[in-house]
C-alpha positions in Angstrom: -6.4 -9.0 -32.6 -5.2 -7.4 -29.3 -7.1 -4.9 -27.5 -3.6 -2.6 -26.6 -0.2 -2.9 -27.9 2.3 -1.1 -25.6 5.6 -0.7 -27.8 8.9 0.9 -27.0 8.9 0.5 -23.2 11.8 -0.4 -21.3 11.9 -2.4 -17.6 13.1 -0.8 -14.0 16.5 -2.8 -15.3 16.5 -0.7 -18.6 15.7 -3.6 -20.9 13.0 -3.3 -23.9 10.0 -4.0 -23.3 6.7 -4.4 -25.4 3.4 -5.8 -23.7 0.1 -7.1 -25.9 -3.1 -7.1 -23.7 -6.6 -8.9 -24.8 -10.1 -9.1 -22.3 -7.9 -7.7 -19.4 -4.9 -9.7 -19.7 -1.3 -9.6 -20.7 -1.3 -11.7 -23.6 2.2 -11.3 -25.1 5.4 -9.9 -24.3 9.1 -9.5 -25.2 11.9 -7.6 -25.6 10.1 -6.8 -29.6 6.5 -8.2 -31.2 6.3 -8.4 -34.3 3.2 -8.8 -36.6 1.2 -7.4 -34.0 -2.4 -6.1 -34.8 -3.8 -4.1 -32.1 -7.3 -1.7 -31.7 -5.2 1.0 -30.4 -1.2 1.2 -30.3 1.0 3.6 -27.7 4.4 4.2 -28.3 6.2 4.9 -25.1 8.9 6.3 -26.4 11.7 4.9 -23.9 9.6 5.7 -20.6 9.4 3.0 -17.9 6.9 0.8 -17.9 6.3 -1.8 -14.6 3.6 -4.2 -13.1 0.7 -1.7 -12.1 1.4 -0.3 -8.8 -0.5 -1.6 -5.7 -0.6 1.2 -2.6 -1.2 -1.4 0.4 -2.5 1.5 2.8 -4.7 4.1 2.0 -7.7 5.3 3.3 -10.5 5.8 0.5 -14.4 5.5 1.8 -15.4 8.9 1.0 -18.5 8.9 3.4 -16.3 9.3 6.4 -15.5 13.2 7.7 -11.9 11.4 10.0 -10.0 10.0 6.7 -11.5 9.9 3.1 -11.0 10.1 -0.6 -11.8 9.1 -3.6 -10.0 6.3 -4.4 -9.2 7.3 -7.8 -7.2 10.5 -6.7 -5.0 7.7 -5.1 -4.9 5.5 -7.6 -4.9 6.1 -11.4 -4.5 9.3 -11.2 -1.3 8.7 -9.8 0.4 5.9 -11.4 -1.5 3.6 -8.9 -3.4 1.1 -10.4 -4.4 -1.0 -7.4 -5.6 0.5 -3.9 -6.2 -1.5 -0.9 -8.2 0.8 2.0 -6.4 0.1 5.7 -9.3 -0.7 7.9 -11.8 2.9 7.0 -14.7 0.3 7.3 -15.8 -2.8 9.4 -18.7 -4.5 9.2 -21.3 -2.1 9.5 -20.6 0.0 6.6 -18.4 -2.5 4.2 -20.9 -3.5 1.8 -21.6 0.6 0.9 -17.7 1.1 0.9 -18.0 -2.0 -1.7 -21.1 -1.0 -3.8 -19.8 2.8 -4.4 -16.5 1.4 -5.4 -17.8 -0.4 -8.2 -17.2 2.7 -11.0 -14.0 3.7 -10.0 -11.2 3.0 -12.6 -8.4 2.0 -9.9 -8.9 -1.4 -8.2 -10.0 -0.9 -4.8 -9.7 -3.7 -2.4 -10.0 -3.6 1.4 -8.9 -4.7 4.8 -12.1 -4.8 7.0 -11.2 -2.6 10.4 -12.1 -5.1 13.5 -14.3 -2.8 14.8 -17.5 -2.6 13.3 -17.9 0.8 13.1 -14.5 1.3 11.0 -12.8 4.8 11.6 -16.1 7.0 12.1 -14.1 8.4 15.3 -10.3 8.3 16.2 -11.3 5.6 19.2 -13.2 2.4 17.3 -11.5 0.1 19.4 -12.1 2.0 22.5 -15.0 -0.1 23.2 -14.1 -3.3 22.9 -17.7 -4.9 22.4 -17.7 -3.1 19.0 -15.0 -6.3 17.9 -18.1 -8.4 16.7 -16.6 -11.3 15.5 -19.3 -13.3 13.4 -20.3 -10.2 11.7 -16.9 -9.7 10.8 -16.3 -12.8 9.2 -19.5 -12.8 7.4 -18.5 -9.8 6.0 -15.2 -11.7 4.5 -16.6 -14.5 3.3 -19.9 -12.0 1.6 -16.9 -10.2 -0.2 -14.2 -12.9 -0.9 -13.0 -10.5 -3.7 -13.0 -7.5 -2.2 -11.9 -7.7 1.5 -8.3 -9.0 1.4 -7.4 -8.5 4.9 -8.1 -7.5 8.3 -6.7 -3.9 10.3 -6.1 -3.0 13.7 -5.4 -0.1 14.9 -2.9 -0.1 18.0 -2.6 3.3 19.7 -3.6 5.1 22.3 -5.9 7.3 20.3 -7.6 4.4 19.1 -7.7 1.7 21.5 -7.8 3.8 25.1 -7.4 1.7 28.0 -7.7 -1.2 26.1 -4.1 -2.3 25.4 -3.8 -5.0 23.1 -6.9 -6.7 23.6 -7.9 -5.7 20.2 -4.7 -7.2 18.8 -5.6 -10.2 20.6 -9.1 -10.4 19.2 -7.8 -9.9 15.5 -5.4 -12.7 15.9 -8.5 -14.9 17.2 -10.3 -13.8 14.1 -7.1 -14.6 11.9 -6.9 -18.0 13.7 -10.5 -18.7 12.9 -9.9 -18.1 8.9 -7.2 -20.4 8.9 -4.4 -18.4 10.0 -3.0 -17.3 6.4 -5.5 -14.3 6.4 -3.5 -10.7 6.1 -3.7 -9.2 9.4 -1.8 -5.3 9.6 -1.8 -3.4 12.6 -1.3 0.1 13.0 1.4 1.3 15.8 1.6 5.2 17.3 1.6 6.2 20.5 1.1 3.9 23.7 0.1 2.3 25.7 -0.1 0.0 24.2 3.7 -0.6 23.9 5.3 -1.9 20.5 6.8 -4.6 22.7 3.5 -6.0 23.6 1.9 -5.6 20.0 5.0 -7.1 18.1 5.0 -10.1 20.7 1.4 -10.8 19.0 2.6 -10.8 15.7 3.6 -14.1 13.6 5.4 -14.2 10.7 3.5 -12.2 7.4 1.5 -10.2 9.9 2.1 -6.1 8.2 3.2 -3.7 11.2 2.8 -1.0 9.5 3.8 2.8 10.4 7.2 0.9 11.4 9.6 3.5 10.8 7.9 6.2 12.4 9.6 9.1 15.3 8.1 8.1 18.1 9.1 7.5 21.1 7.0 4.0 21.2 9.1 3.4 17.9 11.2 1.1 16.8 14.9 2.8 18.3 15.6 3.2 22.2 17.2 6.0 23.9 20.2 5.4 22.6 19.4 5.3 19.0 19.8 1.4 18.8 16.9 -0.6 17.0 14.9 -2.2 19.7 15.7 -6.1 20.6 12.3 -6.9 20.5 11.9 -5.3 17.1 15.0 -7.6 15.4 12.9 -10.7 17.3 10.3 -9.6 15.1 11.6 -8.9 12.4 13.7 -12.0 12.1 10.7 -14.4 12.5 9.1 -12.8 9.9 6.6 -10.0 10.6 6.7 -7.8 7.3 7.6 -4.3 8.0 5.8 -1.8 5.8 6.5 2.1 5.6 3.2 3.4 5.9 4.0 7.3 5.5 1.0 8.8 6.5 1.0 12.3 8.3 2.6 11.8 11.2 4.3 7.8 10.7 7.7 8.3 8.5 10.6 9.9 10.0 13.7 10.2 7.8 16.2 9.8 10.8 14.3 6.8 12.2 14.6 5.2 8.3 18.2 6.3 8.0 19.4 4.4 11.0 17.0 1.5 10.4 18.5 1.3 6.6 21.9 0.8 7.7 21.5 -1.7 10.4 19.8 -3.6 8.0 16.0 -3.5 9.2 14.6 -2.9 5.4 11.1 -3.2 4.2 9.1 -5.3 2.5 6.4 -3.0 1.2 6.0 0.7 0.7 2.6 2.2 1.3 1.3 6.0 1.5 -1.5 6.1 4.4 -3.1 8.7 2.0 -6.1 10.5 2.6 -7.8 13.5 1.2 -5.6 15.9 3.6 -2.1 14.5 3.3 -2.8 14.5 -0.3 -3.6 18.0 -1.1 -1.1 19.0 1.9 1.3 17.0 2.4 3.5 15.4 3.4 2.9 12.4 1.8 1.2 13.6 -1.9 1.2 10.3 -3.7 3.2 7.7 -4.4 5.6 8.5 -6.9 6.6 11.0 -4.1 6.8 7.9 -1.6 8.9 6.2 -4.1 11.5 9.3 -4.1 11.9 9.6 -0.3 12.9 6.0 -0.1 15.0 6.0 -3.1 17.1 8.9 -1.3 18.5 6.0 1.0 20.3 3.9 -1.8 17.4 1.9 -3.0 17.8 1.1 -6.6 14.6 1.8 -8.7 14.1 -1.9 -9.3 13.9 -2.6 -5.5 11.4 0.1 -4.6 9.0 -1.2 -7.6 9.4 -4.8 -6.3 8.1 -2.8 -3.1 4.9 -1.7 -4.9 4.2 -4.6 -6.8 5.1 -7.8 -6.2 5.8 -7.9 -2.9 2.1 -6.1 -1.7 0.6 -9.0 -4.4 2.2 -11.5 -2.1 1.2 -10.4 1.2 -2.3 -9.5 0.2 -2.7 -13.3 -2.0 -3.1 -10.9 -4.9 -2.0 -13.8 -7.6 -3.0 -12.3 -10.8 -1.7 -8.6 -9.9 2.2 -7.6 -9.1 4.0 -9.1 -12.2 4.6 -8.4 -16.0 3.6 -11.9 -16.5 1.7 -14.1 -19.1 -2.2 -14.4 -18.1 -1.7 -11.8 -15.6 -3.8 -8.9 -14.8 -3.3 -6.0 -17.3 -2.5 -4.1 -14.8 0.4 -1.8 -16.0 1.9 1.4 -14.5 4.3 3.7 -17.0 6.2 6.4 -15.9 9.3 8.5 -16.3 12.4 9.3 -14.5 13.1 13.5 -14.5 16.6 15.0 -13.8 14.7 17.6 -11.7 15.6 19.7 -8.0 12.8 18.9 -5.4 12.5 19.0 -1.5 11.1 16.4 0.2 9.7 16.3 3.1 9.0 13.3 6.1 6.0 13.5 8.5 7.8 15.3 11.2 8.9 18.1 8.8 12.4 17.5 8.3 13.6 18.0 5.0 15.9 16.0 2.5 16.6 17.3 -1.1 16.5 14.9 -4.4 17.1 15.2 -8.3 15.4 12.7 -9.4 11.6 12.8 -9.4 9.2 10.3 -10.6 6.5 11.2 -12.7 3.5 9.0 -14.0 2.2 9.0 -17.2 -0.4 6.3 -17.8 -1.9 4.1 -15.5 -3.1 0.5 -17.2 -5.7 -1.0 -15.3 -7.4 -4.6 -16.8 -6.6 -3.3 -20.0 -7.7 0.3 -19.8 -5.4 2.9 -20.1 -5.6 6.4 -18.5 -3.5 9.2 -18.9 -1.7 10.7 -15.7 -4.4 12.8 -14.5 -7.0 10.0 -14.9 -8.4 10.9 -18.5 -8.3 8.6 -21.2 
């Protein structure tokens, strides 16, 4: 007998789909499942069903005063089944973060900040002595199922006068971890210059906030993509949305997409303030913004399922596949007029709204809003 049977769903391509779940795994999958016995059956009534959404840039360590949130507010309550915290904690406090996330409904994973303090203050990399390599590597080995990457924040308010020294330290740590350990790099105001940052990044390193509207961004004064940006993109640097309060600009994104500089993954950079007050609000709203620029539903769902799973080596997540984790998002597309706002206050209108209905994490089903 199955634990959960989801019937009468449809894929993002419009095909019928039904799913059987047992012991937290997908055990049956077909357009129609016959002769099914399950402890609980949910009729999806033609709603969309996808692999569980993964947000690979969040800030959800609740004990911080700068960037913080409850992982379930960013996760199951909004259709996201897995959140990856992007460097809120370092080796000093990641153990505490791990412990307080074990009772959350949402899968919570973390990138460890290369500063031992994490983001206790804006300038965590202004003092290079806060990068304690041995301590950081020990934490990664102590929590292999929790720490899935390392995070370096390379903007002036963070590094102060240290330029790209923190990124050089991050690359050294990455090399000691075998060279394939995920590294996400935050960019913003200069110095350091984006050119210097990207020149140090290699294939499969992740550039977040890639489409911000800042002068130290991907566009030159003539609104063309800078040549060194193309060089990084073509050698395999992963471009991630990382929307955030100040890091996603409609015009920048429009120019980039027109020229073919397409993101690999979509993330929110969500935390308490930009969830409650905008402009982020939630993952569904971020997906709506990307769809404004011609991306199909299938494309944006791939960018929050199989792509982040691939980028962070989550080998049992990101796909509707037999034996994979039973992490599933059920949602509707509503014909609803809505005004969307980027990080710089620019507005655009859509007539399509994405509405999560159920989040299923390890076979446990939660209604939108978080209730069982």
